[in-house]
C-alpha positions in Angstrom: -0.1 0.1 0.0 1.4 3.2 -1.3 0.8 6.2 1.3 -0.2 9.8 0.2 3.1 12.4 0.5 2.3 14.7 3.4 2.6 18.4 1.7 5.7 20.8 3.5 5.6 24.8 2.4 9.1 25.9 2.2 9.9 29.6 2.2 13.4 30.5 0.0 15.2 29.4 -2.9 17.9 27.6 -1.2 18.8 23.5 -1.1 17.8 22.6 2.5 21.0 20.9 2.9 23.8 22.9 1.9 23.9 21.4 -2.1 24.4 23.0 -5.3 20.9 21.8 -6.7 17.8 24.3 -5.2 14.9 22.7 -4.0 12.2 22.5 -6.1 8.6 22.5 -5.9 7.2 18.7 -6.3 10.3 16.7 -4.9 9.1 14.0 -2.7 11.7 13.3 0.0 11.8 9.7 1.3 10.7 9.1 4.5 12.3 5.6 6.4 9.6 3.1 7.7 6.1 3.3 7.7 6.5 7.5 7.9 5.0 9.0 4.7 6.9 10.7 2.1 7.5 14.2 2.3 6.2 16.2 -0.9 8.1 19.5 -1.0 6.5 23.2 -2.5 8.9 25.8 -2.9 7.6 29.5 -2.2 10.0 32.4 -2.9 10.2 34.8 -0.1 8.9 37.8 -1.9 5.1 36.0 -2.2 6.0 35.0 1.3 6.7 38.2 2.6 3.6 39.6 0.5 1.1 37.5 1.5 1.7 37.9 5.3 1.9 41.8 4.4 -2.0 40.7 3.3 -2.9 38.6 6.2 -1.5 41.3 8.4 -3.5 44.0 7.2 -6.8 42.8 6.4 -6.4 41.4 10.2 -5.4 45.1 11.7 -8.9 46.6 9.2 -11.0 44.6 11.0 -9.8 45.3 14.3 -9.6 48.5 13.5 -13.4 48.8 12.0 -14.3 46.3 15.6 -12.7 49.2 17.6 -14.5 52.0 15.8 -17.9 50.2 16.0 -17.4 49.6 19.7 -15.8 53.0 20.9 -15.4 56.7 20.1 -11.6 56.3 18.8 -11.7 55.8 16.0 -15.1 56.8 14.2 -16.5 54.4 12.0 -17.2 56.5 9.5 -13.3 56.7 9.2 -12.2 54.4 6.6 -9.2 56.3 5.8 -8.2 55.9 9.5 -8.8 52.5 9.7 -7.1 51.8 6.4 -4.1 54.1 7.3 -3.9 51.8 10.9 -3.8 48.5 9.3 -1.3 49.6 6.9 1.1 50.6 9.4 0.4 47.7 11.4 1.1 45.4 8.4 4.2 47.8 7.4 6.0 47.0 10.3 4.7 43.4 10.1 6.3 43.4 6.2 9.7 44.2 8.4 9.8 42.4 11.1 9.6 39.4 8.6 12.4 40.6 6.0 14.8 41.2 9.3 13.8 37.4 9.9 15.1 36.2 6.6 18.4 38.3 6.7 19.0 36.9 10.2 18.6 33.3 8.2 21.0 34.7 5.8 23.2 35.7 8.4 23.1 32.1 9.8 23.7 30.3 6.5 26.5 33.1 5.3 28.4 34.3 8.7 31.4 35.1 6.6 29.5 37.9 4.7 28.2 39.1 7.6 31.7 39.5 9.7 30.9 36.6 12.3 32.8 33.8 12.7 
C-alpha cells in the first residue's frame, strides 16, 4: 500500500542541505519505515512576505473597524483612518519578516556578515 506524501511548504530558494541544486516544488523526500513521504512546495520569500502582509493588513483593518464600532476612539465612518492604521501595522510586520529572513541568511552565510 502506497502512502500519499504529506505536503510541506518551504520559504526560500536554497537547497536546504547546503548542496548545489536548489529545492524545487514537487520534490518528494523519501522517509524511512511507515512514515509518509514528504512532498515539497517551495514558495519564494517575496511571495511569503506579500501573503503575510495582506493577512496582517486584513486582520488589522477588521480590528480597527471593530474598535471604531465599539468605542469612540476611531469613528466608524472614517475608513481612511482604519486603512492607515492597518497599513502601518502590516508594514511593521513586513519589516519584521524581512529581518527574520536576513537573520536566516546571516546564519547560513556567517562569513559574509563578518561573524565567525
